[in-house]
C-alpha positions as CSV (number, residue, x, y, z in Angstrom):
1,M,0.0,0.0,0.0
2,D,2.9,2.3,0.8
3,N,4.4,1.7,-2.6
4,M,1.2,2.6,-4.4
5,Q,0.8,5.8,-2.4
6,Q,4.4,6.7,-3.3
7,Q,3.7,6.1,-7.0
8,F,0.6,8.3,-6.9
9,I,2.6,11.1,-5.3
10,E,5.3,10.7,-7.9
11,A,2.7,10.8,-10.7
12,G,1.1,13.9,-9.3
13,T,4.4,15.6,-9.0
14,L,5.4,14.7,-12.6
15,M,2.0,15.9,-13.8
16,L,2.3,19.2,-11.9
17,A,5.9,19.7,-13.2
18,G,4.7,19.0,-16.7
19,M,1.9,21.5,-16.5
20,V,4.1,24.2,-15.1
21,F,6.7,23.5,-17.8
22,V,4.1,23.8,-20.6
23,F,2.6,27.0,-19.0
24,V,6.1,28.6,-18.7
25,F,7.0,27.6,-22.3
26,L,3.8,28.9,-23.8
27,S,4.1,32.2,-21.8
28,M,7.6,32.7,-23.1
29,L,6.6,31.9,-26.6
30,I,3.8,34.5,-26.5
31,I,6.1,37.1,-25.1
32,F,8.7,36.3,-27.8
33,I,6.2,36.5,-30.6
34,N,4.7,39.8,-29.3
35,T,8.2,41.3,-29.0
36,V,9.2,40.2,-32.5
37,L,5.9,41.5,-34.0
38,A,6.2,44.8,-32.2
39,K,9.7,45.2,-33.7
40,L,8.5,44.2,-37.2
41,A,5.5,46.6,-37.0
42,I,7.9,49.5,-36.4
43,K,10.2,48.4,-39.2
44,F,7.4,47.6,-41.7
45,P,4.3,49.7,-40.9
46,D,1.0,49.3,-42.7
47,P,0.6,51.6,-45.6
48,I,-1.8,54.5,-45.0
49,V,-4.3,55.0,-47.9
50,A,-4.8,58.7,-48.5
51,S,-8.5,59.3,-49.2
52,S,-9.9,62.7,-50.3
53,S,-13.2,63.9,-49.1
54,R,-14.5,64.1,-52.7
55,A,-13.8,60.4,-53.2
56,N,-15.6,59.5,-49.9
57,K,-18.7,61.5,-50.9
58,K,-18.8,59.7,-54.3
59,S,-18.5,56.3,-52.9
60,K,-21.1,56.9,-50.2
61,S,-23.7,58.2,-52.7
62,H,-23.2,55.2,-55.0
63,S,-22.9,52.5,-52.4
64,K,-25.7,50.0,-52.0
65,P,-26.9,48.3,-48.8
66,H,-25.3,44.9,-48.2
67,G,-28.3,42.8,-49.2
68,D,-29.4,44.9,-52.3
69,F,-29.0,43.3,-55.8
70,S,-29.0,45.1,-59.1
71,P,-32.1,44.8,-61.3
72,A,-30.1,42.9,-63.9
73,V,-29.2,40.1,-61.4
74,V,-32.8,39.9,-60.2
75,A,-34.1,39.6,-63.7
76,A,-31.5,36.9,-64.6
77,I,-32.3,34.8,-61.6
78,S,-36.1,35.2,-62.1
79,G,-35.7,34.2,-65.8
80,A,-33.6,31.1,-64.8
81,V,-36.2,30.0,-62.2
82,K,-39.1,30.5,-64.6
83,R,-37.3,28.5,-67.3
84,Y,-36.4,25.7,-64.8
85,R,-40.0,25.5,-63.6
86,S,-41.4,25.4,-67.1
87,Q,-39.0,22.6,-68.1
88,H,-39.6,20.5,-65.0
89,G,-43.4,21.0,-64.9
90,Q,-43.6,23.2,-61.8
91,D,-46.0,26.0,-62.8
92,K,-46.4,28.4,-59.8
């Protein structure tokens, strides 16, 4: 019984040591990646797109809502559905 208890204690110790090792390793990896990315972000910044106010006004007036389709697309889909139904005998 004493041998089994000693094995459980050793297994728990090994498990705890492994969990601590993985936690420390992943923490160091995150810190390293963030440090490298911060240095790269300074060296290679994202390009800033210059936009004029005239271009913004044009794009806003011609933009459509996300779910809005052009009449040509609606007509093409309607025609395709009508043709499919007529060929397959579904008159609705």
